[in-house]
C-alpha positions in Angstrom: -22.3 -27.7 5.3 -19.7 -29.1 7.7 -21.1 -26.8 10.5 -24.6 -28.2 10.0 -23.2 -31.7 10.1 -21.3 -30.9 13.2 -24.5 -29.7 14.9 -26.5 -32.7 13.7 -23.8 -35.1 15.1 -23.9 -33.3 18.4 -27.7 -33.6 18.6 -27.4 -37.2 17.5 -24.9 -37.9 20.3 -27.2 -36.3 22.9 -30.3 -38.2 21.6 -28.4 -41.5 21.6 -27.1 -41.0 25.1 -30.5 -39.9 26.5 -33.2 -41.7 24.6 -31.9 -45.1 23.5 -32.8 -47.7 26.2 -30.9 -50.7 24.8 -27.4 -50.4 26.5 -25.4 -51.9 23.6 -27.2 -49.9 20.9 -26.9 -46.7 23.1 -23.1 -47.2 23.6 -22.5 -47.9 19.9 -24.7 -45.0 18.7 -23.1 -42.6 21.2 -19.6 -43.6 20.3 -20.3 -43.3 16.6 -21.9 -39.9 17.1 -18.9 -38.7 19.1 -16.5 -40.0 16.5 -18.4 -38.1 13.8 -18.4 -34.9 16.0 -14.6 -35.3 16.5 -14.1 -35.9 12.8 -16.2 -32.7 12.0 -14.0 -30.7 14.3 -10.8 -32.0 12.8 -12.1 -31.2 9.3 -13.2 -27.7 10.3 -9.8 -27.0 11.9 -7.9 -28.5 8.9 -9.8 -26.4 6.5 -9.5 -23.2 8.5 -5.8 -23.7 9.4 -4.3 -25.7 6.6 -6.9 -25.1 3.8 -7.8 -28.7 3.6 -9.7 -29.5 0.4 -8.1 -26.6 -1.4 -5.4 -26.1 -4.0 -3.2 -23.1 -4.6 -3.7 -21.4 -8.0 -1.8 -18.4 -9.4 -3.2 -15.7 -11.6 -1.3 -12.7 -13.1 -2.7 -9.3 -14.0 -0.7 -6.7 -16.0 -1.7 -3.1 -16.2 0.0 0.0 -17.6 0.9 2.7 -15.2 1.7 6.4 -15.8 4.2 8.8 -14.5 3.6 10.4 -11.1 5.0 13.6 -12.5 3.6 14.2 -16.0 5.4 17.5 -16.5 8.7 15.8 -17.1 9.9 14.4 -20.4 10.7 11.1 -18.5 8.5 8.9 -16.4 8.8 8.9 -12.6 7.9 6.0 -10.3 8.1 7.3 -6.8 8.3 5.1 -3.7 8.6 5.2 0.0 10.1 2.3 2.1 7.5 0.8 4.5 8.3 -0.7 7.9 11.5 -1.0 9.8 13.2 -3.4 7.3 12.6 -1.1 4.3 12.2 -4.2 2.1 8.7 -3.4 1.1 7.7 -0.1 -0.5 4.6 2.0 -1.1 4.6 3.1 -4.7 3.2 6.3 -6.2 2.1 6.5 -9.8 -1.0 7.4 -11.9 -3.4 4.7 -12.9 -4.5 6.5 -16.0 -2.8 8.9 -18.4 -5.3 11.7 -17.7 -5.6 11.0 -13.9 -5.6 14.2 -11.8 -4.5 12.4 -8.7 -1.8 9.9 -8.1 -2.3 6.3 -6.8 -0.5 5.2 -3.7 -0.1 1.4 -3.7 0.7 0.2 -0.2 1.7 -3.4 0.4 0.1 -5.6 3.1 1.5 -8.5 5.1 0.9 -11.0 2.2 2.4 -8.7 -0.5 6.0 -8.3 -1.6 7.1 -5.7 -4.2 10.0 -5.4 -6.6 11.2 -3.2 -9.5 12.2 -4.7 -12.8 14.0 -3.0 -15.7 12.3 -3.7 -19.1 12.7 -2.6 -22.7 10.4 -0.1 -24.4 9.0 3.2 -23.1 6.0 2.1 -21.1 5.8 1.1 -17.4 3.6 -1.7 -16.1 2.4 -3.1 -12.8 2.4 -6.9 -12.9 0.5 -8.6 -10.0 0.9 -12.3 -9.4 -1.5 -13.6 -6.9 -1.6 -17.1 -5.3 -5.0 -18.0 -4.1 -6.6 -20.9 -2.2 -9.5 -22.4 -4.2 -11.6 -25.5 -3.6 -10.5 -28.6 -5.5 -14.0 -29.5 -6.6 -17.7 -28.8 -5.9 -17.8 -31.4 -3.1 -15.2 -29.6 -1.0 -16.8 -26.3 -1.9 -20.2 -27.6 -0.7 -18.7 -29.0 2.5 -16.6 -26.0 3.5 -17.9 -23.1 1.4 -19.8 -21.4 4.2 -16.4 -20.5 5.7 -16.1 -17.9 3.0 -12.4 -18.7 2.4 -12.6 -19.6 -1.3 -10.1 -17.4 -3.2 -8.3 -16.4 0.0 -5.0 -14.9 -0.9 -1.9 -16.9 0.1 0.7 -14.4 -1.3 1.0 -11.6 -3.8 4.0 -10.3 -5.7 3.7 -6.9 -7.3 6.4 -6.2 -9.9 6.8 -2.7 -11.3 8.3 -2.9 -14.7 10.3 0.3 -15.5 11.9 1.1 -18.9 15.0 3.2 -19.4 12.8 6.2 -20.1 11.6 6.1 -16.4 13.4 6.7 -13.1 12.4 5.0 -9.9 12.9 7.4 -7.0 12.6 7.1 -3.3 11.2 10.1 -1.4 14.7 10.6 0.0 16.4 10.5 -3.4 13.7 12.7 -4.9 14.4 15.4 -2.3 18.1 15.0 -2.8 17.8 15.4 -6.5 15.6 18.4 -6.2 18.1 20.1 -3.9 21.1 19.3 -6.2 19.2 20.6 -9.3 18.1 23.8 -7.5 21.8 24.5 -6.9 22.6 23.9 -10.6 20.0 26.4 -11.9 22.7 29.0 -12.8 25.4 26.5 -13.8 26.3 27.1 -17.5 26.9 23.4 -18.1 23.6 22.4 -16.7 21.8 25.1 -18.7 23.5 23.9 -21.8 22.5 20.3 -21.1 18.9 21.3 -20.4 18.7 23.2 -23.7 20.2 20.2 -25.6 17.8 17.8 -23.9 14.8 19.9 -24.9 16.0 20.0 -28.5 16.4 16.2 -28.5 12.9 15.8 -27.0 11.4 17.7 -29.9 12.6 15.0 -32.4 13.2 11.9 -30.2 11.3 12.0 -26.9 12.5 8.5 -25.9 16.1 9.4 -26.3 15.7 12.6 -24.4 14.0 10.7 -21.6 16.8 8.1 -21.5 19.4 10.9 -21.4 17.6 12.7 -18.6 17.2 9.5 -16.5 20.9 8.6 -17.0 22.0 12.2 -16.2 19.9 12.3 -13.0 21.0 8.8 -11.9 24.6 9.9 -12.3 23.9 13.0 -10.1 22.4 10.8 -7.4 25.2 8.3 -7.5 27.8 11.1 -7.1 26.1 13.4 -4.6 
C-alpha cells in the first residue's frame, strides 16, 4: 500500500504544481505533497532496511534424526566444515529411519550450527529461527506488498547427540577407518569386537556407548 501512496503523492505534487492557479494554494499543496512523497520514501527505506513496523519473533522446531550409517550398533552424525573459518558445518544424517538416502544440511549466511551432548539414545535436530513479523494488521497492510513478512533474521541449528552416537568430521571418519583397517588382525581388537557384539545382543545402548567411547579414544590417540 505504501507504494500506491507514494505514487499518488507524486501525482498529487505534479497536479498541484501544474494545475492550481492560486499561488498560495499551489505552493502549500505542492509542499505538502512533496513532504508526503519524502515521508513515503523514508518509510519504504526504513521498512526495507531496518524492518520498520516489524517485531522479531522466535520459533523452535525439534525433529528426530537418524544415523547416517545404519549398519553400526551406534549412531553416526557426519559433518564437513564449510568455508575458510571452519566454524560452520554441513551435517549428514537420515531424516527418517527407513530413508535410503542421507540428508545433507548445509548452513547459509544466516545460519549457525552447533553440537550438543544430551541424555538418552535418540538424536535430534533443534532449529531456532528468529523472524521479522509485522506488529499488527496496519503495518502489514501498509508494507505487506514488500513480501518481507517472516523474513529470517537468524537461525541456530543444534544437533543433540546422545552418548550412543558419535559426531565425526569427514577427516576423522577417514582417519578412524584407516586405523580400524590396520587393527583387523589385532587379537585385542578382535576380542573387543566379539565382546561388544555380545553386549549388543542384551544391551544395545551400552554396546553403543562402549563403541563410541572406544572409537573416540582411538581418534584422540592417533
